[in-house]
Backbone bond lengths (Angstrom), bond angles and torsions (degrees), N, CA, C in turn:
res aa  C-N    CA-C-N  psi(-1)  N-CA   C-N-CA  omega(-1)  CA-C   N-CA-C  phi
1 M - - - 1.469 - - 1.519 109.18 -
2 D 1.313 116.81 116.95 1.454 122.60 -177.07 1.522 109.23 -82.65
3 L 1.316 116.87 117.05 1.462 120.67 -179.43 1.520 111.59 -57.59
4 R 1.315 117.70 -32.90 1.458 120.75 -176.65 1.529 111.89 -71.45
5 R 1.334 116.95 -18.38 1.460 120.75 -175.91 1.529 112.95 -98.90
6 V 1.337 116.12 -2.83 1.457 118.83 -177.67 1.519 109.29 -85.63
7 A 1.307 116.38 120.20 1.470 121.13 -179.37 1.523 109.39 -96.74
8 A 1.307 116.23 137.45 1.454 120.81 177.77 1.523 109.59 -67.94
9 S 1.311 116.79 138.70 1.457 122.28 175.12 1.511 108.20 -116.56
10 Q 1.336 115.95 176.89 1.446 120.39 -179.54 1.530 111.99 -85.42
11 E 1.313 117.48 -7.38 1.460 120.71 -178.18 1.527 110.23 -71.31
12 R 1.318 116.07 128.65 1.454 120.21 178.45 1.526 109.56 -59.88
13 G 1.319 115.28 133.33 1.462 120.47 178.16 1.513 114.59 78.39
14 W 1.345 117.55 14.99 1.468 120.41 -179.35 1.525 111.29 -53.91
15 Y 1.319 115.91 -31.20 1.461 122.39 -174.65 1.528 113.35 -74.96
16 L 1.323 117.82 -10.39 1.470 120.07 -178.86 1.525 111.71 -64.11
17 K 1.342 116.50 -25.56 1.464 119.71 179.80 1.527 112.19 -69.75
18 L 1.332 117.10 -10.49 1.467 120.15 177.14 1.528 112.03 -77.11
19 M 1.323 117.12 -18.49 1.463 120.00 -176.11 1.520 110.52 -68.34
20 A 1.319 115.56 139.37 1.458 120.82 -173.33 1.527 111.91 -99.11
21 P 1.340 117.31 144.94 1.464 120.21 178.13 1.518 111.94 -74.89
22 N 1.310 115.96 156.36 1.462 123.17 174.54 1.535 109.48 -66.77
23 V 1.321 116.90 128.48 1.466 121.25 176.30 1.528 111.42 -119.55
24 K 1.332 116.75 8.97 1.461 120.64 -174.70 1.527 114.31 -110.69
25 G 1.321 117.57 1.27 1.445 118.85 174.35 1.514 115.12 102.09
26 P 1.348 117.28 -177.79 1.473 122.79 -170.16 1.521 115.23 -68.69
27 G 1.306 118.72 -10.98 1.458 120.45 178.06 1.515 113.41 -77.50
28 Y 1.333 116.97 -1.17 1.464 122.12 -176.73 1.527 110.07 -122.38
29 A 1.332 115.15 165.22 1.465 119.82 173.51 1.529 109.54 -61.46
30 W 1.329 116.57 159.52 1.461 119.77 -171.84 1.526 113.60 -77.06
31 L 1.320 117.39 -10.64 1.460 120.37 174.29 1.521 109.45 -157.85
32 D 1.339 114.79 168.15 1.467 121.65 179.28 1.521 109.26 -110.23
33 P 1.344 117.90 96.16 1.465 119.69 179.62 1.522 112.87 -67.91
34 S 1.326 117.78 -26.49 1.459 120.25 -171.34 1.522 113.12 -67.21
35 R 1.319 117.82 -11.39 1.457 119.69 179.49 1.523 111.77 -62.53
36 L 1.328 116.99 -29.83 1.467 118.07 -179.17 1.526 111.52 -70.25
37 Y 1.354 118.39 -20.70 1.457 120.64 179.17 1.528 111.69 -66.00
38 C 1.330 116.50 -20.95 1.469 120.49 -178.68 1.523 112.01 -72.21
39 H 1.322 116.98 -18.02 1.461 122.17 -178.37 1.528 107.79 -99.70
40 P 1.339 118.74 115.42 1.467 120.42 -172.04 1.518 114.41 -58.91
41 Q 1.341 118.07 -42.06 1.464 119.57 179.98 1.518 111.07 -69.93
42 A 1.332 116.22 -35.43 1.463 120.22 178.46 1.520 110.90 -62.06
43 L 1.311 116.79 -45.40 1.461 120.44 179.70 1.524 110.66 -62.99
44 Q 1.324 116.93 -44.03 1.468 120.06 179.65 1.524 111.48 -62.19
45 D 1.330 116.88 -44.34 1.462 119.83 -178.21 1.525 111.28 -69.06
46 C 1.316 116.45 -36.13 1.462 120.90 176.76 1.526 110.48 -60.42
47 I 1.320 116.60 -47.48 1.468 121.03 -179.47 1.524 110.50 -63.47
48 K 1.314 117.99 -43.49 1.459 121.17 179.52 1.524 111.30 -60.68
49 N 1.338 116.44 -41.75 1.459 119.74 178.51 1.521 111.99 -64.85
50 L 1.325 117.25 -36.77 1.455 120.49 -177.98 1.517 113.08 -72.73
51 V 1.314 117.57 -33.89 1.467 119.33 -177.18 1.532 112.51 -88.51
52 Q 1.325 117.66 -16.89 1.461 120.24 -174.57 1.537 113.45 -54.66
53 P 1.347 119.69 -44.63 1.474 118.70 -179.42 1.523 113.93 -66.22
54 F 1.318 117.67 -14.74 1.461 121.10 -175.39 1.531 112.94 -106.19
55 Q 1.331 117.00 10.79 1.462 120.32 -176.15 1.526 112.73 -59.84
56 D 1.329 116.26 -31.87 1.463 119.82 -178.86 1.527 112.49 -100.12
57 E 1.336 116.52 8.26 1.462 121.28 -179.89 1.532 110.64 -94.07
58 A 1.321 115.40 145.11 1.472 120.21 172.74 1.524 107.75 -81.23
59 I 1.314 116.23 113.19 1.469 121.88 178.71 1.524 107.99 -121.53
60 D 1.322 115.97 125.81 1.460 121.22 -179.01 1.520 113.21 -99.39
61 L 1.338 116.53 -27.45 1.461 120.80 -172.09 1.517 108.56 -154.13
62 V 1.333 115.91 145.63 1.461 121.83 174.12 1.519 108.40 -110.70
63 A 1.329 116.50 132.56 1.468 121.55 177.98 1.516 109.18 -115.94
64 G 1.335 116.76 127.21 1.451 122.12 177.62 1.506 110.32 -106.42
65 I 1.338 116.48 139.82 1.456 122.29 -174.26 1.524 110.28 -97.82
66 D 1.310 115.68 133.34 1.465 125.26 -179.39 1.532 110.91 -54.20
67 A 1.317 117.42 130.06 1.448 125.14 -1.78 1.521 111.74 -111.65
68 M 1.336 117.66 -36.42 1.456 119.50 -173.18 1.525 112.29 -70.62
69 G 1.324 116.95 -19.41 1.449 119.85 174.63 1.512 113.10 -65.84
70 F 1.339 116.46 -17.31 1.467 119.66 176.28 1.528 110.46 -62.72
71 I 1.332 116.99 -39.07 1.460 120.96 -175.29 1.526 110.27 -66.33
72 L 1.330 115.90 -55.41 1.461 119.44 -179.51 1.521 111.20 -66.74
73 G 1.337 116.68 -41.33 1.458 119.78 -177.67 1.515 112.65 -62.00
74 A 1.323 117.09 -46.95 1.458 120.41 -179.63 1.526 111.15 -66.22
75 T 1.338 116.97 -36.22 1.459 120.42 178.79 1.523 110.67 -67.86
76 I 1.330 116.78 -40.42 1.466 120.65 176.99 1.520 110.34 -66.00
77 A 1.329 117.47 -41.85 1.465 120.37 178.38 1.525 110.72 -59.12
78 N 1.317 116.38 -41.89 1.462 120.36 177.71 1.536 110.81 -64.48
79 F 1.322 116.24 -42.53 1.468 121.11 179.40 1.524 110.94 -61.19
80 L 1.340 116.48 -41.42 1.460 121.40 -178.83 1.522 113.05 -85.67
81 Q 1.325 116.09 -7.13 1.462 122.41 -176.06 1.535 111.06 59.15
82 K 1.327 114.25 46.92 1.456 121.49 177.43 1.522 109.56 -120.12
83 G 1.331 115.73 168.18 1.450 120.00 175.85 1.521 111.20 -75.88
84 F 1.327 114.90 166.97 1.463 121.34 -177.62 1.519 109.41 -133.39
85 V 1.348 116.21 138.94 1.456 121.17 174.15 1.523 108.19 -130.86
86 A 1.323 115.43 141.14 1.462 121.11 -179.73 1.525 110.41 -94.77
87 I 1.318 115.85 131.10 1.470 122.12 170.09 1.517 106.15 -99.60
88 R 1.328 116.12 115.95 1.455 120.74 -167.03 1.519 113.25 -112.00
89 K 1.325 115.38 159.75 1.461 119.37 167.25 1.524 107.38 -65.30
90 A 1.321 116.38 142.71 1.461 121.33 -172.74 1.527 111.99 -58.92
91 G 1.329 114.58 143.75 1.453 120.67 174.05 1.507 115.18 101.87
92 H 1.332 117.97 3.47 1.460 120.35 -176.23 1.526 114.04 -108.86
93 L 1.327 117.56 -14.70 1.460 119.92 -177.35 1.522 110.70 -100.52
94 C 1.335 116.19 134.95 1.467 121.09 -175.58 1.532 111.70 -98.80
95 V 1.344 116.09 18.55 1.460 121.02 178.55 1.521 108.27 -119.75
96 E 1.338 116.25 176.79 1.458 119.78 178.14 1.529 109.18 -64.58
97 T 1.331 116.17 134.31 1.461 120.63 -176.18 1.522 111.93 -132.68
98 I 1.306 114.88 163.54 1.451 123.62 168.18 1.522 106.40 -113.15
99 T 1.330 117.40 140.18 1.463 120.43 -174.00 1.525 111.32 -119.71
100 Q 1.333 114.56 160.55 1.463 120.75 179.54 1.530 108.92 -151.70
101 P 1.350 118.15 121.64 1.470 119.92 174.72 1.516 111.20 -73.58
102 Y 1.318 116.15 153.54 1.467 120.67 178.40 1.517 109.69 -160.53
103 R 1.313 115.61 167.51 1.471 122.12 174.50 1.520 107.53 -118.51
104 D 1.331 116.46 125.61 1.464 119.76 -175.36 1.527 112.07 -87.12
105 Y 1.326 116.07 -174.09 1.465 121.46 -174.73 1.527 112.63 -63.64
106 S 1.339 116.87 -22.52 1.465 120.40 179.87 1.519 112.02 -91.51
107 A 1.344 116.87 8.55 1.465 124.05 178.93 1.522 112.70 69.11
108 R 1.331 116.81 22.34 1.461 120.71 175.02 1.521 110.18 -94.31
109 D 1.319 115.64 137.30 1.460 121.01 178.59 1.518 109.80 -82.95
110 K 1.342 115.94 127.97 1.453 121.48 -176.99 1.521 109.54 -138.58
111 V 1.317 115.68 178.28 1.457 121.83 176.84 1.525 107.79 -133.75
112 M 1.345 116.50 135.03 1.456 119.91 174.96 1.519 109.36 -115.32
113 E 1.302 115.67 160.08 1.456 120.43 -177.98 1.519 110.56 -144.90
114 M 1.339 115.03 159.33 1.455 120.31 172.01 1.521 108.37 -147.58
115 R 1.294 115.87 157.13 1.456 121.56 -179.47 1.529 109.53 -66.00
116 T 1.319 116.33 152.16 1.464 120.96 -175.21 1.528 113.65 -93.63
117 D 1.319 117.65 -1.40 1.471 119.24 -176.46 1.524 113.27 -104.37
118 A 1.339 117.82 10.34 1.462 120.02 -176.45 1.526 113.05 -98.17
119 I 1.327 117.14 -25.79 1.459 120.55 -174.57 1.521 110.42 -118.15
120 V 1.305 115.44 130.55 1.462 122.40 174.31 1.528 106.67 -117.16
121 P 1.349 117.58 157.59 1.469 120.06 -179.57 1.523 112.25 -53.26
122 G 1.334 115.11 132.02 1.458 121.41 178.75 1.511 114.85 92.05
123 L 1.334 118.01 -11.38 1.462 120.94 179.83 1.531 109.37 -65.79
124 R 1.323 116.63 132.36 1.464 121.86 -177.34 1.529 109.64 -97.29
125 V 1.329 114.59 121.24 1.459 121.64 -170.73 1.527 110.75 -118.07
126 L 1.323 116.14 131.92 1.461 122.27 171.10 1.521 107.76 -97.00
127 L 1.322 117.25 120.15 1.467 122.68 -178.62 1.525 109.62 -94.69
128 V 1.334 116.23 131.37 1.453 121.39 -175.59 1.526 110.46 -129.38
129 D 1.317 115.79 130.55 1.456 121.55 170.48 1.523 107.43 -132.90
130 Q 1.316 116.69 166.17 1.456 118.99 -179.85 1.523 111.06 -71.76
131 W 1.352 116.64 -37.86 1.459 121.00 -172.46 1.511 108.66 -152.24
132 V 1.322 117.27 147.68 1.462 122.02 172.41 1.518 107.35 -124.44
133 E 1.335 115.13 112.36 1.465 119.98 178.86 1.531 109.77 -100.93
134 T 1.326 117.34 -65.67 1.468 120.48 179.83 1.521 112.59 -97.06
135 G 1.325 117.62 -18.97 1.455 121.70 178.82 1.513 115.11 89.56
136 G 1.331 118.35 -5.35 1.457 120.78 -176.91 1.519 113.53 -63.48
137 T 1.308 117.05 -41.31 1.463 121.10 -179.35 1.528 110.81 -66.56
138 M 1.323 116.83 -46.08 1.464 120.58 -178.85 1.527 111.11 -65.30
139 R 1.319 117.98 -38.94 1.466 119.78 179.69 1.524 111.12 -65.85
140 A 1.317 117.25 -34.62 1.464 119.94 176.18 1.522 110.52 -66.32
141 A 1.319 116.83 -40.20 1.468 120.57 177.47 1.527 110.73 -63.92
142 I 1.312 116.77 -39.05 1.466 120.60 176.65 1.521 110.49 -59.72
143 R 1.330 116.58 -43.82 1.463 119.98 179.66 1.521 111.61 -63.23
144 L 1.322 117.69 -38.45 1.462 120.67 177.88 1.523 111.22 -60.59
145 V 1.316 116.23 -43.62 1.463 120.24 -179.93 1.521 110.31 -66.68
146 E 1.319 116.93 -47.18 1.459 120.48 -174.49 1.525 112.48 -71.04
147 E 1.323 117.84 -31.97 1.466 120.06 178.21 1.526 112.06 -65.32
148 Q 1.321 116.95 -21.42 1.458 120.89 178.20 1.531 112.10 -97.39
149 G 1.326 116.29 7.38 1.452 120.38 178.79 1.509 114.77 88.26
150 G 1.327 116.79 2.89 1.453 120.04 177.61 1.521 111.66 -75.14
151 V 1.308 115.45 163.46 1.460 122.29 179.08 1.526 108.37 -115.51
152 V 1.313 116.84 128.06 1.461 120.31 177.92 1.522 108.51 -80.32
153 A 1.334 115.91 107.38 1.463 121.05 -179.96 1.517 111.61 -74.28
154 G 1.329 116.72 -22.67 1.450 120.79 179.24 1.510 111.69 168.87
155 V 1.332 115.27 171.55 1.462 121.85 177.12 1.524 107.70 -128.34
156 A 1.330 116.46 144.12 1.460 121.27 -177.68 1.514 110.23 -141.86
157 A 1.318 115.65 143.25 1.463 122.48 176.91 1.520 107.63 -160.76
158 I 1.315 116.90 161.47 1.461 119.48 176.30 1.518 110.36 -56.59
159 C 1.337 115.60 -42.70 1.461 120.17 177.18 1.528 109.46 -142.32
160 I 1.313 116.23 133.72 1.461 122.42 168.12 1.518 105.57 -112.76
161 E 1.316 116.32 105.65 1.454 120.57 -174.71 1.530 111.20 -68.64
162 D 1.332 115.36 160.33 1.463 121.15 179.69 1.522 111.29 -86.43
163 S 1.320 115.94 44.02 1.461 121.62 172.83 1.520 108.63 -78.83
164 E 1.327 116.64 175.53 1.465 119.33 177.13 1.523 110.65 -58.49
165 G 1.333 115.78 -45.55 1.460 119.92 179.65 1.513 112.76 -68.45
166 G 1.331 116.78 -39.32 1.453 120.17 178.40 1.520 111.84 -64.36
167 C 1.329 116.65 -40.89 1.462 120.22 178.44 1.524 110.87 -66.53
168 W 1.333 117.41 -35.51 1.466 120.34 176.99 1.527 110.11 -61.49
169 L 1.319 116.81 -44.73 1.466 120.31 179.35 1.522 111.08 -60.67
170 K 1.326 116.61 -44.26 1.459 120.62 -178.40 1.527 111.68 -65.85
171 K 1.303 116.45 -30.21 1.459 120.67 -179.75 1.522 112.50 -77.01
172 H 1.337 116.80 -35.96 1.459 121.14 -170.77 1.529 114.63 -101.78
173 H 1.331 118.31 -11.33 1.464 119.88 -176.96 1.522 110.23 -140.78
174 K 1.319 115.05 151.88 1.455 119.11 169.98 1.522 107.58 -66.00
175 W 1.330 117.25 139.19 1.453 118.87 -171.72 1.532 110.60 -145.02
176 A 1.323 113.72 161.99 1.460 120.17 176.22 1.516 109.04 -148.24
177 H 1.317 115.25 139.04 1.458 120.29 167.35 1.519 108.35 -146.63
178 C 1.318 116.36 -179.83 1.466 120.85 -168.95 1.516 113.95 -103.81
179 V 1.317 117.90 0.35 1.465 120.80 -170.90 1.529 111.02 -91.18
180 P 1.339 118.16 120.60 1.465 120.42 175.01 1.530 110.20 -64.55
181 P 1.331 118.13 150.03 1.477 120.80 -177.46 1.525 114.14 -54.00
182 H 1.331 117.78 -37.17 1.465 118.77 -176.24 1.522 112.90 -69.82
183 L 1.331 117.35 -15.65 1.464 120.35 178.29 1.530 113.12 -96.50
184 M 1.341 117.46 -9.93 1.456 119.24 -175.96 1.525 114.00 -58.50
185 P 1.348 120.36 -37.99 1.474 118.20 177.06 1.522 113.26 -57.12
186 Q 1.328 117.43 -37.37 1.461 120.17 177.91 1.533 111.02 -66.52
187 F 1.323 116.22 -42.84 1.458 119.93 -179.24 1.524 110.96 -66.97
188 N 1.314 117.06 -39.20 1.457 119.82 178.16 1.531 111.69 -67.33
189 A 1.342 116.40 -30.03 1.463 121.44 178.60 1.521 112.81 -84.41
190 H 1.316 117.35 -5.92 1.464 123.36 179.30 1.524 112.59 61.04
191 H 1.309 115.51 37.73 1.465 119.20 171.74 1.525 108.29 -155.14
192 L 1.332 115.26 120.74 1.458 121.30 -177.38 1.525 111.08 -101.21
193 D 1.314 116.88 143.86 1.464 120.57 175.93 1.528 111.09 -58.83
194 S 1.325 116.36 -31.29 1.470 120.46 -178.76 1.519 112.47 -65.60
195 F 1.338 118.04 -16.32 1.466 120.52 177.50 1.527 111.00 -62.64
196 Q 1.314 118.11 -22.10 1.459 120.88 -177.96 1.526 111.42 -58.85
197 A 1.329 117.22 -33.74 1.463 120.27 179.65 1.525 110.86 -64.66
198 F 1.336 116.56 -38.23 1.464 120.40 179.23 1.525 110.06 -72.44
199 E 1.346 116.25 -39.78 1.456 119.86 179.84 1.523 111.14 -64.37
200 A 1.330 116.51 -38.14 1.466 120.41 178.01 1.529 111.16 -65.06
201 K 1.312 115.21 -38.51 1.462 119.50 -179.45 1.530 110.86 -66.23
202 R 1.348 115.96 -33.06 1.467 120.27 179.71 1.512 111.96 -85.92
203 G 1.348 116.01 -4.28 1.448 119.46 179.83 1.502 113.68 79.73
204 V 1.348 117.54 23.49 1.449 121.23 178.24 1.515 109.00 -80.47
205 Q 1.313 117.81 129.37 1.480 121.99 -177.84 1.522 109.78 -93.14
């Protein structure tokens, strides 16, 4: 699929078909969402869709989750003209931090951290990650914000799957993602019809 030949349409989430399937095996995520960032209109439309539910919300700060959440989070912060803070995997920040253990989508136990001088009590934070599969990473980020007295204004990602963790997030927090309802079964099944274009290009029968 040639990025230069893809024309933007009015259909919400048209750009999701730009995402590429995993070709490297089970040690990797099931698709590459970042491919849509290469298309300028796709990135703009993605950001607009993610911020639309929060237009009437008071947001003081945007937090992006390590690592791909940095891209969307910083872009959203720029769009909203707000500050940005990175929530990182532990061991990368050389300042005082607060930490939180979590289990990610691959069932690996990890620790995330963020600086302690970015959030004050009452600060309203929009949390952004690239994808939410099991919800473990996002819930850990929520705890980091709330333990410092911050308020989670909402959570945003390209897709928040209908997993147990994803449904918990949707129930307890204002949320936004880019997937139209009719496509959610494909996303929950981890196989998109749009993958056929990539398979054809590789000669997969």
